[in-house]
Structure formats: C-alpha cells, structure tokens
N, C-alpha and C positions, 0 to 999 in steps of 0.2 A: 447763425443769426445772433446779433448782439441784443441782449435784453437788459434794460435799465430797470431793476427792481427798486421800487420806492415804497417805503412804509408810509402809511397815511399820517396826517398831522395829528396834533394833540386832540383827543376826543373829548366831547362834552356830553356827559350822561345826565346832567341835571334834569332836563325836561322828561326824559324817559323814567328817571327815578321818581320824580314827582307824580307821574302817571301810574306808578307801580308796575311798569312793564318788566317782565322777566323773560328768560329764554331769548328767543330770537327778537323779541321786542326791544331788548337792550341794544341791538344792532342798528336801531333807527337813530341812535345818538349821532349828532353832527360833530362840528369842530368848535373848539374854544376860539376866542379872538386870536390867541397866540398860535393856535393850530392853523388858522387862516393865513397868518403872517408867515408861518413856516412853509406852507404850501406855495405862497407867492414868491418867497425867496428861492425855494427849490426850482420853481418854474423858470427862473432866470438863468439857470445853469446852462452854459453854452452847449455842452455835449448833448443835451436833450433835443436840440434843434434838428438833429439828424434823424429823429424818430419818424417813422412812416405811419404808425398807428399807436394809439394809446388804449391799452386794455385796463379795465378796472374791475375790482371786486364790486358786488352789488350792495355792500354795506354802506350806509350813509356816510360814515367818516371817510371812507375811501373815495366815494363819488364826489364828496365836497372837496377833497384834495385834488381830484382829477379835474374838477371844474376850474380851479385856479391854474393848474398846469396847462389845460387846454386853451386858456386865454392867452398864453405866451407861445405855445408850440402849435404850429400849423399842421395838425394831423387829426384825422377822424378819431372819435372815441367809440369804443365798443365795451358794453358791460358784459362781463363773462361770469356766469354763476359759479363756475368752478374755481374762481380766484378768491372765494370767501375764506374767512379765518378758520382755523382748526375747530373741530366740533367736539365739545365736551360730552355730548349725548347725541349720538347719531339718529335716535328716534325723535328728538326734539320734544319729548313729552315727559321725561323723568326728572329733569333738573328744574328746581323751582326757585333757587336763590344763589347768590354769589358764593356762599360758603360751599355749596355743592359743586359749583364750577371750579373753585380752588382745589377741592378734594380730587376732582376728576383730573385737573391739570397736574397736580402733584403726582398722582399715580401714573399718568402719561409720561412725565419726565423720568420716573423710575423705570418704567417698562414701555418705551416708545414704540417698539415693534410688535408688541402683543398685549392683549388685554387679559388680565387674570379672569378665569371663568367665574369666580365668585365676586368680582367687582360689580357694584350696583349700576354703574353708568357705562353704557357701551360707547366709549369715546373713540374718536377716529385715530387710528394708529399713524405713525409717521409714514409708513409705506403707503397706506391708503391716501393720505394727504398728498404725498408726492405724486402718486399715480393720477390723482384728480387734476392737479395743476399741470402735470406733464401732458395730459390729454388736451388741455387748452392750448398749451404752447405748440403741440404737434400740428394743430390746425393752421398755424401761422408760419411755420418754419420754411415752407416752400414759396410763400408769397412775399415775405418781407426780409429785409436785411437787418433792420433795426426797429425795435419796439420799446415802448415804455409799458411797464406793468405796475399799477398802483394797487398794493395789496397790504398784507399784514405781516407782523414779525415772525410768527411761527411758519407761515408760508415761505418767507424769505430764508429762514434757517434750513429749509430742506435743500436749498441750492447754494447757499453761502454758509459755510460751517462756522457759525457765530450764534451765540445764544440771545444776545440783546441787540436791538437796533434803535437808534434815536428816531424821533418823529421826523418824517421826511428825509430820512437817510437814504442815500442812493447807493446801490451795489450793482456793479456791471458784471454780467456773466455772458459766456458764449454758449449758445444752445444749438444743437446738443453738444455736450462736452467732447 
C-alpha cells in the first residue's frame, strides 16, 4: 500500500495561548492563514488524486489541513486517534507548560527508545509511537492500495528517516516495507 504522509500546515496557537490552554488544550490550535494556503497548495498535487481514503490525526491543525485536501481529493476522510503527535507525557497530567514539553522532547531525542527511570515525564518512546501508528496502518493495508495520512513531523520521522519536515511536506512510503 502506498501512503502519502503529509505534515500539517503551519499551526496557529494564538487563541489557545490567550485562553491559557496547556497540555492537550494546545492541540486545539488551528492553522495560520499561511498554513491554510500551504494545505491548499498541497491539495493540488496530482499524485494525491489516486488516494482512496484520507486518514487524519485528531489534532485540529491536522484536521484543518485535511479539510483543505479533502476539498480537492475525492476520497472519504477518517479521523484516527492513533495518528496524533508524539506524547511528551503519556499520563496527560504532569506537564504544565511548554518548557516542560521541551525538556521532555530533549530527553526523548537523547534516548528515543527508552525512558530513564528517574526522568519526571513518562514520554512516549519512538517504539511506542511507531507501534501506535503501525496499528492504524494495519487496519487499512488489505482494503486500500493508496492512502493519504495527514499527521505530524515526529510521526513521519518513524517511517521516513528524516528529522525535520516542512509544513505540508509530502513523503511517500510503501507499507509494509
């Protein structure tokens, strides 16, 4: 199955910052006007027209990107919980600010496959993230030949060995490898 992995457009966190949302509340941030334009340009890419279904992360920035893509690609959309971004705190209760998220991410980048026992935030390991996303893809592999997956940079890095992705960057993979 061919999967077009697409990173969401440029996020806009102004509204959630003004409301003092933290943790998962930050994931309600949408797209900037530039992010909407990025998604619209991405949607016009001819290779996406062969997709039979569009899968999206439940985070608002990904769903807003998917909305723009779905306007151009004639395929049903399915929101998949397992396509969300990497978790800096699997409990969802310990991290209270962006500095703690940054601390968790820095430790994750140092030790992506294991969490130090004394580290205060139980972040999601790379292996856990990949298993979560693979479980989603496994549900579609026998039904579809080509899908679009709108998700996040860290998710994409589990399948494309690259550290950074531009907003609305498309990477094509064959699944399973």
